N, C-alpha and C positions, 0 to 999 in steps of 0.2 A: 591900270593894275600892273601891266607889264613893266612900266617905269618904276612903280613902287617896288616890285619884286627885284628889279635890277639894282635899285638903291640899297635894298636890304642885303642883297648878296655882296655888294661892293663894300658897304660900310659897317653894317650891324652884325651880320652873321660871323665874319672873321673875328670881330672883337668878342662875340659871345663864345665862340669856340675856344678862343685864347683863355677866357676866364675859366670855362669848365675843364680845360686841359691843365690848368695850374695844378701842380702836384699836391698842394695843400688842400684845395677844394676836392681834387680827385681822391685823396686819401680819405676824406670824410665820406664821400659818396661810396667808395669801394668798401669801407668798413661796414656799411649797412648791407651791402651786397654779399659780403663774405660770411656774414652771420645769418643769412637767409635760411639755411637749413634748420637752425635753432628756432627761428620765428615760425617757420612752417610746422615744425614739430609741435609747438604750442598750439598752433591753429588747428592741427589735426585733432588734438585732445579736446579743444573747444568744440569742434564739430561733433565729436563723439558724445560730449556731455549734452549738447543741445538735442541730438537725435535720441539718445537714451532717456532723456527727460520725458519723452512721450510714451515710453514703454511702461506697461502695467506691472512689470516685475523688476526686482532689484538686479543691478549689474555691477561689475567691478568698477571702482573709481580709480582712474589713472591720472588724476590731477597732479600727482607728484612728478610726472614726466614734464608737464608744463612748468612746474616750479623750477626744475633744473634745466630748462631750455629757455623759453620766452622770458621767464622771470629773472634771468641772469644776463640780459642783453647789455646792460651797462658795463658789467665786468668784461664782457666779450669785446665791446666797442673800445674800451680804454686800452685793451691789449692790442687790438687790430690797428688803430690809427698810427701809433709810432712805428709799428712793424711795417705797415704798408708804405709809410713815408720813407723809411730807411731804404726800402727796396726801390722806390721811385727816384731816390737821390743817389742810388748806386752804392749804398752802404750795406750790402746784403749780409755781411758778417755780423752786423749789429741788430738785425731784425728781432731775434729772440730776446736779447737782453733789454732792448728798448721797450718791447712789449711787456716784459716782466716788471720793468721799472714803472711803467704806466699803471700796472695793477697795484704795485706797492704804494705808489703815490696816491692812487685813488682811495685805497683803504685808509691810508694815513690821514688824508684831508677830510674824510668823513668823521674823524675824531670820535670813534666809538669808545665805550667804557670797557676797561679791562678789569674784571672782578673775578677773583678765585680761579684764574686761569682761563676765563671765558671772555671772548670779545663780543660785545653787544653793539650791533649796528642795526638800524631799522632795515628790514629786508626790502622794503619798498625802494631803497636807494639803489638796489642792484637791478631793478627792472626798468620799464619805460620811464618811470618817474625820475630816474637818475641819469638819463642820457645826456642832459646838458652839462652836468658836472663831469661826466665821462669824456665828453667832447673837449672841454676846456683842459682837463688834466692830460688827456692824450695829446693834444696839440702842444701844450707847454713842454711835455716830455720830449716830443719830437723836435721842437724848436731848440731845446737845450742840447740834445744829442747832435742835431745837425750843425749847430753853431760850433760846438767843440770839434767835431770831425773836420769841419772846414779849415780849422787851424793846422791840420796835418802834423800834429805833434808827434815827434819820434818816427816820422815816416821813413826817413833815410838813415836812421841810426842802425847800429849793429846789434841792437836788442832783439832777441827772438820774437817772432810774430805773435806768439801766444801771450807773451808778457805785454806787448804793445796793445793787444786786444783787451787784456785785463785793465790796463791803465785807461784806455779809451772808454771802457765801460764804467770804471770806478769814478772818474771825475764827474760825468753827467749824473751818476747816481747820487753822489754827495750833494751836487748843486740842486737837483730836483727835490730830494728829500729835505735838504736845507731850506728850500723855499717853503715847503709844507710846514716845517717846524716853525719858521718865522710867522707864517700865517696863523698857526694855532696859538703861538705865544701872544699874538696880538688879538686873540679871540675873534679871528676872522672866520666867518661861516660862509664857505663858498656856495653851498647849496642855497642858503637863504638869500645871499647877495645876488646870485643869478636869477632867482625867482623874482626878486624885486626889480632887477634891471631889465629882465626880459618880459615881465608881465604885460607891458604895453604891446609888445610884439605878439605875444600869445593871445591877448585879447583881440587884437586886430585880426590875427589868423583865424579866430573863431567867429568873426563877423561875416556878414554877407559879402562885403567888399574883399575881405581876406580870403574867403572861399573862391571868389572869382580869380584872384591873383594866383592862388595855389593851383587852380585847374587850367587857367588860360595861358599862363606862361609856358608850361610844358607842352601844351597843345600847339601853341604858336611855333615853338622851336622844332617840334616834331614835324610840323608841316614843311620844314626846311631840311628834314632828314636828320636832325640832331636828336638822339634818343632821349626819352623821358628820364632815364636813370641819371643823366647829368645834372638834373635839378633836384635830386633827392637830398643833397646836402642842406638845402634850406627848407624843404618840405617835411622831411622825416621828423625833425625835432618838434614841429607843430603837431604832426600826427600823433607822436608818442606822448606828448604832453597832454593832448586832448583825451586820448583813450585812458591814460592814467587817472585823469580827473574823473572820468565816467565810472571807472572801476571802483574808485574810492567812494564816490557818491552812492552807487548802488549797494556797496557793502555796508554803508551806513543807513540803508533803507530809504534813500532819496532817489530822485529821478536823474538820469543822465542829462547833461546840458550841452556838452561840447560836440558840435556836429562835424567839424573838420577833422576827420581821422582817416587812417588808411582804410578802415572798414567801410566808411561812408563813400569815399572817393573811388576805391578800387574793388573791394570785396562785393559790395552791392551790385556792381556792374551796371549801374543806371547812368552814371556820369561817363563811364568808360564802357558803354555798351558795344561789345565787339572789339574793344581796345580804345586807346585815346582818340578822341574825336568822334566817337560813336559811329564807327564804320560798318557795323553789322547791317544796318538798313541799306547802306550803299551796296553791299554785297548782294542783298536780296533783290535790289533793283537790277543788278548786273545779271542775275540768273534769268531774267525775262527780257534781256536786251535784244535788240534787232541786230546788234553787232556780234558776229561769230567770235571775235576775239574776246569781247567783254563777257559774253555768256560763258565761254570756256574758263576764263579767269574767275568768274563768279563761282563756278562749280569747284574749282581748285581751292578757292579761299574760304569756302563756306565753313568747313569743319574747324579750321583754326580760329575763325571769327567767332564761332559759337563759344569757344573757350577763351575769348578776349585776347587772342594773339593776332595782331594786325600788321606786323611787319610786311607780310606779303602784299597787303592792300596798299600800304603807304608807299612802298618802293616798287611794287609790280604794276599797279594800275596805270601810271603812278599818281599819288596825291602830292608827294613832295615836289616842290617847285612847279606845280601845276596850278596856275591861278584859278582856273574854273572849279577845281575841287578843294583848294585850300580855304576859300572863303566859307563854304558851308561847314567845314571842319571847325573853323573859328566860331561860327555862329552856334554850333552844337555845344561847345564848351560853355558858352554863356547861358543858353536856354536850359540845358539839363542841370547845370549847377543851380540855377534859379528855381527850377521845379523841385529838386531834391531838398534844397536848403529850406524853402518855405513850407514844404510838406512836413519836414521834421519840426521846424520851429512852431508851426501851427498845430502840431499834434496829430497830423494826418498819417504819420509814419513814425515808428519808434526810432530813437537815436541809438546806435550801437553802444552796448554797455559792457562788452567783454572783448578781449583780444581775439581776433579771428581774421588772419591775413591769408585768405585763400582767393587770390585775384582771378584764378582761372576757372572758377565755377560759373557755369552759364547763368545768365539772368533768365527768369527771376529767382532761380534757386539760391544763388549767392545772397540776394537781397533778403529773401525770407529768413535764411539762416543767420545772417549778420544782424538783423533787426528783431528776430523772433516775432515777426509781424506779417501775417498773410495779406495785409493791405498793400504790401510791396508789389503784388501782382497788378493792382490797379495803377500804381505809379509807373510800373514797367510798361503797361499798355499805353499810357499817356506819352512816355518818353519815346516809345517805338513810333507812335503816330507823328509826334513833333519832328523827330529826326528824319523820318521818312519823307515828309513833305518839305523839309529843309533841303535834303539832298536832291529831290526830284527835278526842279528846274535846271540846276547846275549839271546834273547827270544827263539830262536830255540834250543840253547844249554840247556837252563833251561827247556823248554818244553820236551825235550828228557829225561831229568832226571825225571821229574814228571810222564811221561808215563811209564817209567820203574818201578817207585815206585807203580803206580796204578796197573801194571801187577802183581807185587809181592804180593800186598795186596789182589787182587782177587783170586790169586792162593792159 
């Protein structure tokens, strides 16, 4: 195991870090992070709607807040991606204009009907269902802007700076909107094309194997100290596509089908019980440790772990780069994903059918609210038991090592 970890540190981890630090990948990842307040606002309203649904009296309906927050995330993403990339490329003066161009191009490529002064576009294109179109338009806008700015046109001229900025904003605007015009003239439907092109990926993402990939890759990287946010660029499109399908199906009176969503992986807090790797049960073991150090750390880490915040556990125990504790973390990603996936697929637990991204709710509260299913408590008990017994032998081995070190230190 030590040789394996050394090999990973030498060859794999540096390459992985290089990929996730790539400005283009980082821009996609950061765009989802920066719009998080809007996502959370929609989730709060979803939580309110769920809770008030059990009340015997009528209460105000605040769904319009969700409409103008979570249901507009594609508009926010298409603005954020080129803006963030301009910043990462050192073109800070063009952050706003590139973002606005992304918005204009996004609306244009959707090809809405203009009748009697009204623009008609399906509202679903602005929410989770339109994220892939927003990603493509945002990246194309950023690429055109970046390519033009790299030419450094008029950089050393005597023309005033504000005119140079106008020109450097004008040319990419003409090019990007020109590309959209050509696409529309050729009857090219970007949304339909992406749906057809990416449908195999989304189908795989909603399979059992896809769920394992979505959960185990972040888990594996996190065990080496690489934050899970770095993998959001490939996970979030799968999450949003899945929950968009479920919302549409339920609105049509049908049952939700797509399991791999943010709500399943994170809000339910069954696969991420205490945080990625299901570290809550490890903290519980630490509370009863014979090691003074581990018992103290367990007390410190308990409250954050209850709210699925486990950076203190990963870096403080530590689990990162610790072969004895990395292995059970990997095992937990497999076992919990398997339990949750087949519980939902076999009808033992409801599949989340509405947007509810509140990852910090303690289990099983988050699971009950995300699934509207009190059977989530039974699944939570199973997950608690399985992860506890997974951690136990590895914890005991690590505890023995720590006790020996404490004895040597005191002597």
